[in-house]
PADO-582605 format. One line per 8 residues: number of its first residue (from 1); their letters; for each residue x, y, z of C-alpha. Coordinates in nm, 4 decimals. Example, Ala and Ser with C-alpha at 12.3 -4.5 7.8 and 13.67 -1.06 7.14 Angstrom:
// residues 2
1 = as = 1.2300:-0.4500:0.7800 | 1.3670:-0.1060:0.7140
END
This chain:
// residues 288
1 = mhfaaaks = 0.0000:0.0000:0.0000 | 0.1123:0.3546:-0.0686 | -0.0395:0.7027:-0.0878 | -0.0531:0.9476:-0.3771 | -0.2124:1.2857:-0.4350 | -0.4820:1.2964:-0.7012 | -0.5242:1.5957:-0.9321 | -0.8964:1.5352:-0.9782
9 = llssrngm = -1.1568:1.2875:-0.8591 | -1.5108:1.3043:-0.9973 | -1.5641:1.2141:-1.3597 | -1.8050:1.4024:-1.5845 | -2.0649:1.1389:-1.4926 | -2.0013:1.1769:-1.1173 | -1.8097:0.8518:-1.0753 | -1.4846:0.8213:-0.8849
17 = nlvrgcvh = -1.2232:0.5707:-0.7769 | -1.0654:0.6243:-0.4377 | -0.7787:0.3810:-0.4911 | -0.5876:0.2176:-0.7757 | -0.5166:-0.1520:-0.7555 | -0.6694:-0.4293:-0.5476 | -0.5837:-0.7283:-0.3291 | -0.8901:-0.9428:-0.4065
25 = gciycdsr = -0.6882:-1.1430:-0.6590 | -0.9742:-1.2131:-0.9025 | -0.8220:-1.4063:-1.1892 | -1.0206:-1.2230:-1.4586 | -0.9817:-0.8605:-1.3445 | -0.9889:-0.6142:-1.6352 | -0.8367:-0.3414:-1.4179 | -0.4999:-0.5135:-1.4616
33 = skcynmqh = -0.5040:-0.4216:-1.8312 | -0.2054:-0.2251:-1.9621 | -0.4324:0.0400:-2.1127 | -0.4961:0.1874:-1.7667 | -0.1265:0.2831:-1.7373 | -0.0816:0.1788:-1.3754 | 0.2725:0.2632:-1.2698 | 0.2898:0.0273:-0.9725
41 = dfedveik = 0.2191:-0.3365:-0.8913 | -0.1527:-0.4039:-0.8953 | -0.1506:-0.5462:-0.5405 | 0.0417:-0.2411:-0.4125 | -0.2784:-0.0446:-0.3662 | -0.2461:0.3282:-0.4265 | -0.4701:0.5322:-0.1997 | -0.5663:0.8823:-0.3096
49 = rnaaelle = -0.4867:1.0614:0.0139 | -0.6644:1.3847:-0.0830 | -0.9756:1.2171:-0.2268 | -1.2075:1.3379:0.0493 | -1.0940:1.6986:0.0081 | -1.1419:1.6818:-0.3685 | -1.4859:1.5268:-0.3265 | -1.6011:1.7900:-0.0798
57 = aalrkkrh = -1.4849:2.0701:-0.3075 | -1.6713:1.9123:-0.6008 | -1.9918:1.8619:-0.4023 | -1.9921:2.2228:-0.2842 | -1.9747:2.3449:-0.6429 | -2.2667:2.1414:-0.7752 | -2.5889:2.3302:-0.8312 | -2.8082:2.0232:-0.7776
65 = pcmigtgs = -2.7597:1.7004:-0.5832 | -2.7068:1.3821:-0.7846 | -2.5889:1.0253:-0.7476 | -2.2196:0.9799:-0.6638 | -2.0739:0.6435:-0.7662 | -1.7569:0.4485:-0.7005 | -1.6062:0.1056:-0.7572 | -1.6029:0.0719:-1.1357
73 = msdpyipi = -1.2252:0.0167:-1.1438 | -1.1257:-0.0607:-0.7850 | -1.3379:-0.1983:-0.5028 | -1.4069:0.0659:-0.2343 | -1.4050:-0.2086:0.0307 | -1.0525:-0.3437:-0.0028 | -0.9525:-0.4792:0.3415 | -0.6913:-0.2120:0.4114
81 = peslaltr = -0.7736:0.0122:0.7114 | -0.6636:0.3343:0.5410 | -0.8727:0.2547:0.2336 | -1.1808:0.1651:0.4379 | -1.1484:0.4867:0.6389 | -1.1281:0.6908:0.3173 | -1.4395:0.5228:0.1780 | -1.6337:0.5992:0.4955
89 = rcielvdk = -1.5155:0.9608:0.4947 | -1.6446:1.0043:0.1395 | -1.9802:0.8490:0.2271 | -2.0052:1.0902:0.5207 | -1.9531:1.3807:0.2813 | -2.2235:1.2513:0.0471 | -2.4541:1.2348:0.3472 | -2.3522:1.5797:0.4710
97 = ynfgwtmi = -2.4317:1.7466:0.1393 | -2.7485:1.5403:0.0742 | -2.6315:1.3621:-0.2388 | -2.7098:1.0021:-0.3368 | -2.4608:0.7178:-0.3156 | -2.3943:0.3957:-0.5037 | -2.0936:0.1663:-0.5156 | -1.9822:-0.1614:-0.6708
105 = tksplfln = -1.8184:-0.4111:-0.4363 | -1.7537:-0.7801:-0.3832 | -1.7151:-0.7376:-0.0091 | -1.9650:-0.7553:0.2778 | -1.7358:-0.5112:0.4600 | -1.9772:-0.2394:0.3473 | -2.1985:-0.3600:0.6320 | -1.9643:-0.1698:0.8654
113 = dielldki = -2.1113:0.1448:0.7088 | -2.4684:0.0167:0.6816 | -2.6152:0.2678:0.9284 | -2.4722:0.5524:0.7235 | -2.5919:0.3981:0.3971 | -2.9362:0.3508:0.5523 | -2.9398:0.7165:0.6546 | -2.8560:0.8307:0.3007
121 = nrktkcvv = -3.1213:0.6054:0.1530 | -3.3883:0.7450:0.3823 | -3.2946:1.1020:0.2813 | -3.2138:1.0619:-0.0876 | -3.1067:0.7334:-0.2475 | -2.8458:0.4662:-0.1888 | -2.7948:0.1591:-0.4078 | -2.5562:-0.1212:-0.3148
129 = qmtmttyd = -2.4134:-0.2972:-0.6203 | -2.2669:-0.6417:-0.5550 | -2.0668:-0.8543:-0.7975 | -2.1590:-1.2235:-0.7955 | -2.0045:-1.4625:-1.0450 | -2.0333:-1.8171:-0.9155 | -2.2850:-2.0082:-0.7081 | -2.0293:-2.2827:-0.6427
137 = ealcpiie = -1.8651:-2.2010:-0.3081 | -1.5725:-2.4327:-0.3864 | -1.5023:-2.2485:-0.7122 | -1.5324:-1.9002:-0.5656 | -1.1951:-1.8960:-0.3801 | -1.0218:-2.0158:-0.6967 | -1.1442:-1.7392:-0.9245 | -1.1839:-1.4724:-0.6506
145 = pnvagtke = -0.9356:-1.5893:-0.3867 | -0.9077:-1.3027:-0.1376 | -1.2665:-1.1899:-0.0975 | -1.5809:-1.3210:0.0680 | -1.7637:-1.6127:-0.0873 | -2.0853:-1.5680:-0.2796 | -2.3065:-1.6851:0.0067 | -2.1644:-1.4141:0.2338
153 = rfealmec = -2.2339:-1.1564:-0.0355 | -2.5894:-1.2861:-0.0648 | -2.6346:-1.2534:0.3119 | -2.5149:-0.8933:0.2883 | -2.7742:-0.8292:0.0173 | -3.0389:-0.9758:0.2464 | -2.9445:-0.7228:0.5147 | -2.9989:-0.4479:0.2576
161 = krrgiptv = -3.3383:-0.6006:0.1782 | -3.4342:-0.5959:0.5463 | -3.3430:-0.2272:0.5652 | -3.5084:-0.1308:0.2380 | -3.1794:-0.0353:0.0705 | -3.2095:-0.1193:-0.3018 | -2.9513:-0.3473:-0.4589 | -2.8167:-0.4366:-0.8021
169 = vwfdpilp = -2.6073:-0.7410:-0.8878 | -2.3296:-0.7503:-1.1461 | -2.3443:-1.1035:-1.2879 | -2.0150:-1.0791:-1.4684 | -1.7960:-1.2389:-1.5924 | -1.9143:-1.5853:-1.6887 | -1.5949:-1.7745:-1.7735 | -1.6158:-2.0243:-2.0615
177 = findteen = -1.5669:-2.3847:-1.9486 | -1.5477:-2.2753:-1.5816 | -1.8704:-2.1214:-1.4513 | -2.0783:-2.1128:-1.7705 | -2.3288:-2.3706:-1.6482 | -2.7044:-2.3711:-1.6116 | -2.6627:-2.4554:-1.2427 | -2.4503:-2.1463:-1.1892
185 = iqgildyc = -2.6886:-1.9156:-1.3738 | -2.9901:-2.0487:-1.1870 | -2.8131:-2.0455:-0.8501 | -2.7152:-1.6782:-0.8761 | -3.0614:-1.5898:-1.0062 | -3.2199:-1.7663:-0.7084 | -3.0064:-1.5529:-0.4757 | -3.1104:-1.2392:-0.6634
193 = ieaavqgi = -3.4785:-1.3314:-0.6465 | -3.4651:-1.4001:-0.2730 | -3.2743:-1.0770:-0.2086 | -3.5293:-0.8825:-0.4181 | -3.2629:-0.7045:-0.6229 | -3.3781:-0.4171:-0.8412 | -3.1702:-0.5226:-1.1380 | -2.8940:-0.7469:-1.2686
201 = iyfgaglt = -2.6193:-0.6228:-1.4970 | -2.5355:-0.9042:-1.7365 | -2.3439:-0.8759:-2.0636 | -2.3858:-1.2353:-2.1746 | -2.1906:-1.5482:-2.0874 | -1.8271:-1.4605:-2.1468 | -1.5539:-1.2170:-2.0521 | -1.3127:-0.9655:-2.1994
209 = lrqgnrey = -0.9365:-1.0150:-2.2261 | -0.6733:-0.7652:-2.3273 | -0.3040:-0.7102:-2.2685 | -0.2249:-0.7283:-1.9003 | -0.5295:-0.9099:-1.7730 | -0.5024:-1.1811:-2.0423 | -0.1561:-1.2847:-1.9294 | -0.2595:-1.2940:-1.5636
217 = fyqkldeh = -0.5749:-1.4903:-1.6442 | -0.3834:-1.7477:-1.8484 | -0.1284:-1.7849:-1.5700 | -0.4088:-1.8671:-1.3286 | -0.5654:-2.1102:-1.5742 | -0.2363:-2.3010:-1.5796 | -0.2329:-2.3072:-1.1987 | -0.5908:-2.4154:-1.1402
225 = fpglkaqy = -0.7276:-2.5586:-1.4668 | -0.4474:-2.7492:-1.6439 | -0.4976:-2.7651:-2.0200 | -0.7630:-2.4947:-2.0328 | -0.5254:-2.2212:-2.1476 | -0.4521:-2.4138:-2.4686 | -0.8253:-2.4554:-2.5251 | -0.8772:-2.0795:-2.4891
233 = ekkygyny = -0.5874:-1.9978:-2.7213 | -0.7125:-2.2358:-2.9867 | -1.0731:-2.1184:-2.9743 | -1.0328:-1.7455:-2.9094 | -0.6803:-1.6430:-3.0071 | -0.6283:-1.2801:-2.9072 | -0.9941:-1.1795:-2.9231 | -1.1031:-0.9049:-2.6874
241 = hiaspkny = -1.4515:-1.0470:-2.6260 | -1.4584:-1.4133:-2.5299 | -1.8086:-1.5581:-2.5595 | -1.9077:-1.8882:-2.4034 | -2.0253:-2.1581:-2.6477 | -2.3311:-2.1784:-2.4205 | -2.4061:-1.8063:-2.4368 | -2.7331:-1.8333:-2.6299
249 = hlsalfyk = -2.8822:-2.0999:-2.4043 | -2.7658:-1.9430:-2.0773 | -2.8787:-1.5953:-2.1796 | -3.2235:-1.7272:-2.2720 | -3.2519:-1.8758:-1.9225 | -3.1311:-1.5503:-1.7673 | -3.3753:-1.3208:-1.9484 | -3.6685:-1.5585:-1.9044
257 = tckehnim = -3.6142:-1.5781:-1.5286 | -3.5670:-1.2029:-1.4888 | -3.8866:-1.1353:-1.6811 | -4.0814:-1.3819:-1.4680 | -3.9657:-1.2087:-1.1492 | -3.9814:-0.8489:-1.2730 | -3.6074:-0.7884:-1.2371 | -3.4500:-0.5225:-1.4576
265 = crpsdvfl = -3.2026:-0.6990:-1.6844 | -3.1183:-0.4687:-1.9751 | -2.7924:-0.2915:-1.8823 | -2.9183:0.0422:-2.0187 | -3.2269:0.0256:-1.7947 | -3.0213:-0.0634:-1.4881 | -2.7684:0.2137:-1.5535 | -3.0505:0.4637:-1.5927
273 = ylaefpet = -3.1978:0.3494:-1.2609 | -2.8605:0.3832:-1.0885 | -2.8122:0.7339:-1.2219 | -3.1584:0.8638:-1.1420 | -3.1700:1.0971:-0.8442 | -3.5034:1.1340:-0.6624 | -3.7148:1.4393:-0.7387 | -3.6581:1.7111:-0.4816
281 = gsgqgelf = -3.7400:2.0766:-0.4429 | -3.4134:2.1662:-0.6118 | -3.4852:1.9645:-0.9270 | -3.3700:1.6443:-1.0921 | -3.0152:1.5222:-1.0363 | -2.7492:1.4773:-1.3006 | -2.6389:1.1425:-1.4354 | -2.3116:0.9960:-1.3159
END
């Protein structure tokens, strides 16, 4: 872990990343890709020490409240005390200035801030976004080795349900020949149904690979799934988008189940929901 000063924080769509890098160790992580120009080891997490100050300055300047989002590149609940403290400080600022909050995480550590998230949701809007990729608890520590298992994440979603905090699940990626099974799709969907999630972000059965994350992914295939790397190379070469041979069948099951249970499943609809800020006296919020 190390600290660095950031020059800016909020994007034009009101998203931010408080750190760069991660220690979750997910074998498929796109954030390892060379195109992001990270100048340090991925596991040497860089914490933006002035992130809270930059966020407060940005919030003060905004004419209308809106949704503030984080976690698209790096999980805001990495188990590093300094990182967790920074995340909480930023949530406190969102609460202080009456903005909305949403974040993407794989970790139930957000429950440490649940009272604050509950408070924001009662005033404006808070949406917890949780990534879930595999229903198989034995597979989970292989493809996502340093983070809570899927059942723990489901239990965290159930706590949100009890409190009335809306949730969205990222069902991504679905790795060809690893977790691209009907049992996995149905198992995650059953969790989502029981947790009453608002929506599921799903881009089809497959994943993306590019320079940086491809090499790491293939290294982990050699470690945990002998022979599978050669199968990938033969079938996909250097393709960016890697679609499962079962994509059509699994996607049909996914969309059918979501429709039956009234779960938003088109990414554009879910993103619009996440960006929408509740009507207030000061007007409609911006999109992030």
